[in-house]
N, C-alpha and C positions, 0 to 999 in steps of 0.2 A: 605177700601174703600178710594180712593181720596177725599180731601176736597174741590179739584179745579172746578169740576162743580157746587158746591153750592155757591163757591166764586162768579163764572162768572156769575151765575143769579144775587147773592146780588148785583154785581157792575152794573149790566145794571138797577135794578130796582132803584137801587138808583139815578142812571145817569137820569132815566127816570122821577123820581121824582123832583130833583134840577137843571138837567142841560140838559132839553130836547132835546136842540141843541146837546148835544154830542152824541145821541141815533140815529143810524139809523137801522129801521125796516122793515120788507117787507115779502111776502108771493111771490114766486117765483115756476111757474109750468113749467115743460117741457113735452113735447109729446114723446110720444114711436116712437122711430127712426128704421127702418128696414135696416138690411145689405145690402140688394141688392146687392151681387157679381153678377158679369154679367155672369159666370159661375155658373149654381145653384148646388145645393148638389147632387153628381151624383157618383154612383158605379158601377162596372161590376165587378161580383162573379162567379168563377166556382170551383169545387172540382176537385181534380185529384191526386189518391192514398193515399186518407186521408188527401191531404193538402188542405188547404183554401187559394185560391188565389183572390187578390182583385186587382182592378183599382179603385182608390178612388179620388175624388177632397177633399183632407183634408190639414189641417194645421199641422197635426201632423202624418206623415205615422209611425212611432214608437209606438206612443201609441196605434195609431187605432188597428196595428196588435196585440200588448199586449191585450188589452181590447175585441177583437174580439176572442182570444184564450180562454180568461177567459169565455167570453159570451157563448163559443161554446164547452167547455171542453176539449180543445186540447192543447198539449204542444206547447211551443212558437215557437218552430221550426218547427209545422206543419200551420202555418199562414204566408204568403208573402203579403205584402200590396206594392202598386205602386203607386208615386203619383209625375211622373217626370215633369209635368207643373200644375199648380193651378190656375184657373183665380179670384183669388180674395178669401177673406174669411172675413178678419175684426174680428173675434173672434168667430164666429158662425160654423165653420168647425174645432173644436179640440177635439173631443169624437169622441165614438161610436155612429152616428147619425142613425137616423131610415131609411136612403137611404141604409146603410152599411146593418143594420142588416135585412131589406126586400129582399135584393137581396141575400144575403147569405144563408136564409132561404127558399127562391123560388129555388135558382140552387141545394140546397140540394134533395128537395123534386123531381124536375124534371129531376134530373141528367144531367142538361145542363147549359150551363152558361146564367146567367139573369144578365140585366142590368136595372138599377133603375135611373129614372132622374127626377127631380121634374121640374114642368113646372113653367111657372112665378109667376101664382096665388098660387101654393103650396108653392114655394120659400117664396114669400111674407107673406104667412099665418104663415108656419111650419119650416121657416129657421132660425130664430131668429131674435131677434131685441132689443135693448136698451129699460130698462122700462121707463115708463113715471114716473114723480115724482112731489111731492110738496113738498115744502122745507120753512119751517118759519124759518127768521135768524134774529137776534139780534144783532148789535155790539156796544160798547160804546167804547170812548178814554177819558183819562186823561185832567188836565187842560193843560199839555205840548203839547196834539195832540199824543199822542203815545196811540196805541190800549191798552186798558184797560181790556176787556173781550168780547167773543165771543161767542154766544150760536147757535145752528142750530140743527133741526129736520127735517129730511127727511125719507117722505114715497114713498116708491119705488114700483110701480105697474109692475111686472114682471111674471103676470099671475098666474101659478102654481108652479112658481118657487120662491125661496128666495135667500138671499145672498147679499141684497143692500149694497153699501160701498159707499155712496155719502158723507153723513156727515162727517166719519171715516177719508177721504181725509184732510178736512180743519183742522187737526192737525200740519200738516207740514207746513203751511203758516203762514208768518208772526209771526215771533218771539215765546217767550213761554206764553204769556198772557193767564191766565185762559180761560177754554171754555169748555163748555157743548156742546157734539156732540151725537146726537142720532140716528140711523137709526132703519128704523120700515119698515117691508114688508108687503104690501098688497096683500093677496092671493085671486084670482078669477078664474074664469071660463076662461080666456083666455088662449092662448097656452102661454108654457115658455118662458120666456126671454133668452137673453145669453149673455156672455161678448162681449163687442163691444168697440174697439180700445181706451185703458185708461178706463175699468170699471169704471163709476160714477166719473168720472176726469171732462170731458166737462160738467157735470149735476151741479157741486160743484161749477166750476167756474163760470157759470150762475148766481148764487145766489152771491157768495162772490165776485166776483171782479165787480160786478154793487155795491154791497153794499161799496166796499171800494172807487169807484168811488164818489158815492153820498157822501160819507164822506169828500172826497177830495173838492167838491164842497161848503159841508157847512162849511168848515174850511177855504175857500178862498187859497186853495194851490194846486199848479199845481199835476195832478194825478200821474205822473211818479215820481215826487221827493217825495211823500208822501208814495208810494210804497216802493222805495227806503231806506226812511228812517226806514220804518217797517220791511223790508226785510233783514234778515241778511246774506244771501246768496252771496258770493262774485261773484261767475258766473253769478248770475244775476245783479249785480252791473254792471258789464262790460256790460251786456245787457241793461240796463236803461240808461247807460251814452252814449250808442250809438243810442239808440231810441230818447233822449232828444235832441239830434243834429241835427235829422232830420229835413230837410226843410218841410217835411210832417206833422210832428208834430208843429212846429212852425206857419205854415201857416193856421192852422185850422181856419173854421169860420162856421156861420151858415146861416144867410141871413133871410129875410122877403117874398121873393117870394114864387111861386109854388114850385119851386127847389131848395131846401137848403142842403149844405155841410155839414158834420161834422167828425170829427177826433175821435177816442178811442183808448184805450190802453187796456192791460189785460194781466196778467202775471201767468205763472202756475209751477209748479214741477211734476215730477215724480220718483218712486222708480227706482233705477239701479238693474235690474233683472238679472238673467244668469243661464245656467245648467252648474253646476260645473263639470260633469261627460261626458261631450261632449268631441268624439274623431274624430280623421281624421286619415284615413289610406291611405299611399302613397305605392303604387305598381309602378314598372317600367317594362314598357310592349312594348317591341319592339322600344325602345328608347324614349319615352315618358313615364312623369310621370303621372300618372292615382290617383286623388285624389277622395275618397270614403267616405261618411258620411251618415247616415239614416236623412237629412235634407230635406226639400223642397224648391221648389221657388213657392211662390204666385204671382209674379209679382215684388216683391222688389230687386231683383238680386243675391240671395242667391249665385246662381251657379257661377255668376261672382265674387262674393266676394270671395267665396272660391278658384276659380283658379287663381286669383290675387295674394292672399295671398301666394299662396305656391310658384307661379312664383318669387316674390318679393325676398322672404325668400331664393330660392335657386339661385337668381340671372340668373334667365332662361327667355327667349322669351316666351310671351303666347302661342305662338303655340306648345309649348312644354309640355303643362300641360293641361290635360283633368279632368274635374270634372264630377264625375257621381253621383248625389243624387238621393232623392226620393225611395230609396229601404230600407225596413223594415230589411233586411236580412244582413244588412252591420253594420258598427261598429255604436255605439250611436250618434246621432244627438238632436240637441234642435226643440222645436216644434218653430213655427213661429208666435208668439204670445208674450205679455208682453215686447216687446221690448228686447227681451234675445238672438235672433239668432246670431248676429252678433258679440256681445262680447262675446259669447260663441265660435263661429266658429273661428273666427281669431286667437285667442290665441292657440288652439288648432292644427290648421293647421301651425301656425309657429315652435310648439312642434316637430310636423312629422316632419317637413322640417329639423330643426336640426337634428333630429335622422338618416334621411336618408343620410343627408351630411356626418354624422359621419360613416354611414356604408359604404359608398361610399369612404372613406379615405380623407376627408375634402375638399380641396379647388377645384374650376374649376369642378363644378358638370356637366355642358355640357358635356365636354369632356369625361366624365365617363360613361355615360346613355348606349353608345350603348352596352358596354361590361357588362352592369348590369343586363339583362333582369333576371327579377322574383326576384329581391331583392324587400323585404316588410318591411315596419315599420309602427308601429301604435302611434302617438301620443295623448296626452290629454292635457284637458285645465288647465293649473297649477292654483295654487291658486294667490289671489291678495296679493301685498307685504306685508299688512297690515291685510288680512285676509278678512273675510265676517262681515257684521254688525251683522248676528246671528249665534249661533253656530249649526244650523241644518237647513233641507232645508223643503220647504213646498210643499208637492207635485212635489219633485224633482226640485224645482227653489229654488236657494238661492239670498238672498238680499243682494246685496254689499253696501259698503258704499260710502255714497254720492249720492246727488241727480241730476238729470239733469234740466234741467230748459229752460223757455221760454217768453220772451216778445213778444207781437205782436202790432202794429200799423196799424189801418185800417181806410181808409177815405171812406164815402159812399156819394151818393146822394139820398135823399129823395123828392120823387114825393106828396107832399101835397094835390095835388086833387085826384089822383087814388090811392095812398096809397103804391105805390112800392117803394121798396128800392135798389139801385142798387150799389154794392160794386165795387169802382172804381181802389183801391190801397191796397194792404196789403204788410206791413213790416213784417219780422218773425224773428226773432232772437233765435236762438238754442243754448244753452250750452250742447253737449253731447261729450265733448273731442274730441278726433282725430277722423276726418272724413276718412276713409278707403276709399270710393269710392265716389268722390265729386258727379259727375253727378246722378248717383241713388239716393244719399243721397239728391240731390235737389228735383228730381223728387218725392221722398217720400214724402218731405216736404211741395211741391206744392200740391199733391194730399190730405195730410191730410188739407190743409186750404180749398179746396174746399169743401170737404166732412163737416168741420166745417160750412162754409157757408149756406150746404144744411141743416144741423141741425137747424139754426137759422133762415132761411127764409121760408123753403118750406118743407120739410119733416114731415109727420105726420100722424102717422097708426092709421087709423078711426077703430073701431068695433062697432056692435050693443050692445047697453047695455043690451038688453034683451037676447040675443043669445049668445053673444060673438061672432061672425062671423066676420072675419076680411073684412071690404068693401073696402078698398084701396088694392086691389089683383090685380093691374096691374101697367105698368109704365105711365098710362095716368090719372089715380087717386092717385097714390104715386109719388109725383116730386120729381125727383135728380136734381142737377144743371146739367147744359148744358154748351158748350163753351160760349155762350152768358150771360152767369151768370158768368163767371169767370174773376176776375178782373186782374190787373197786379201784378204778386206776387214778390217780393225781398226777398231772403233767405239769412241770415247772419250766418256763424258760427263762434261760440267762441270756440277755442279748447283747452283750457286750464282747469285743475284742475282736472285731472283724471290720474294723474302719478302713481298712485298704481294700476292701472288696466294693466296687462299685453295688450300690444298694444297700450294703451293710450285712447281707445275709447269706448263708451257705446253705447245703444240703443237709437233711436230717431224717432221712429213710432209711439209713443203714446204722447209722451211731443208736438211733432207738432203740433197736432189737439186741446189740451185741451182749448187753452185760444180764440179760434177763435169767439165763438158764443157771449160770453160776450164782446170782443172786439168790435164787430159790434155793439151790443147793447148799449154799450157806445159812439159810433159814431154815432147813431141813436138820442141819448138823445143829443148830443153835436149840432146836427143840428137843433132839433126842440125844445128841453127843456121837453118833454116827455120820460118818462122812461118805457121801456117796461119789464112787469113782467111775461107775458106768451108766452112761445116759441111753436111754430114758431110764428114769427113777422108777423102776416099774414095783408095784405092791410085793412081788416075789423077792425082788431084790432087797428092799426095805427091810421086809420080816426076816429074811435070812442075816441081814447086817445088825439087827437088834436082837438074832438069836432068839427069835420066839417062833 
């Protein structure tokens, strides 16, 4: 067993006794956050000639078909799932959910098509949520101001589910100082939690990034400069340098009146994940290249990414490529989760395009399409140039080499009379390698910031402590951000550092939302001098913290 956890605790205890100013400690809490996709869980099922057909809102059309075959004792080819368009998921639609099972069972029982759709209160009750947490954190620095130890104990309340990974993610930030990181699951009678966009990441950052910010203030150092010194990731170094030069950062101020402005910063990283067996099939049909893959589009633009990747690789106009996705009975495609979709899909599309070009005799593909009807090839996602971080996959997911990075700077205005916090501007720096589709990527990153604002300021899943019944079962009691809550958002991409990845880019859907809540909390502290330990930062909590 490693001695480093014990060393971390010993260093913190010694610093607490001899140099208390070098120790930051705190208990941070987060409320449960509900996924709240605008399209709820929904499935239309019918049986025909021994085959189960599913029209389903899912983030993994292939996995749903495979799990349904196992659930109903059918050969894999006897289940066909369709998910042509999906209205959001954020992690709660990645398995064989209850709506699918219920629709299939009822359709078989009655011998007729059956549709099951969760209404809004059912969605907010049973659709999934990010577990609430309680995090006990302590960190210490040495005489030089370098991180010397970190301890984090995280209790996750995911109802009847387990698998919290909040503290574990702190292993990957700020060097190799000894640390003791422990995750605990509190099992209750509440409905089960589910993975939610960067599972454990925003929760971990809420505690860690506020602690780093507090340490910077104690040491009298610039919060960006301290993070840059502690953080050995060169991709985030580029983001720190850019953030430090922002007028937004240098112009921060507090004030003493009713309305006070503050600026905060937070950083994060995330694993580079991919589906190593992703395939793309290209077929020439009536002078058009049809790209097929069992992937789905839940609003992030997978269909566009696939079509344009094929068109660019073949030198064709987009009008001569059609993408057909969302069908489980085509070649294997990745789940839309874990930021794995684009880094799995684009290299497979490029490989398929190279194979089609070869099948058509090389150059000038456009001129050869008219006479190539029926030509069909399948490309597969190649291995990275230096292989993967692990020699095996975990649930079909490979862990690639390198971490994505994010640094965010936010400005807020705090109304000290009413306790309201208004985000004004957010600068979001993302290091995820090459951006394949700039407009889609920016849209996804902007949405990630809005979702982080909701986590920090508004969203709070409330349950009856006696019965476990969800009380916030509508969009009046469970508040999500609207247009009026959205600040000016600037997204900056650092597109270097992933040259070993085919295509040069990795996923960014999760890294873009991890630091937002902590960034806003640090901005509130900058404006008021009060540190928010409990999330969401409700008006009553802020006013109580300010003593007003």
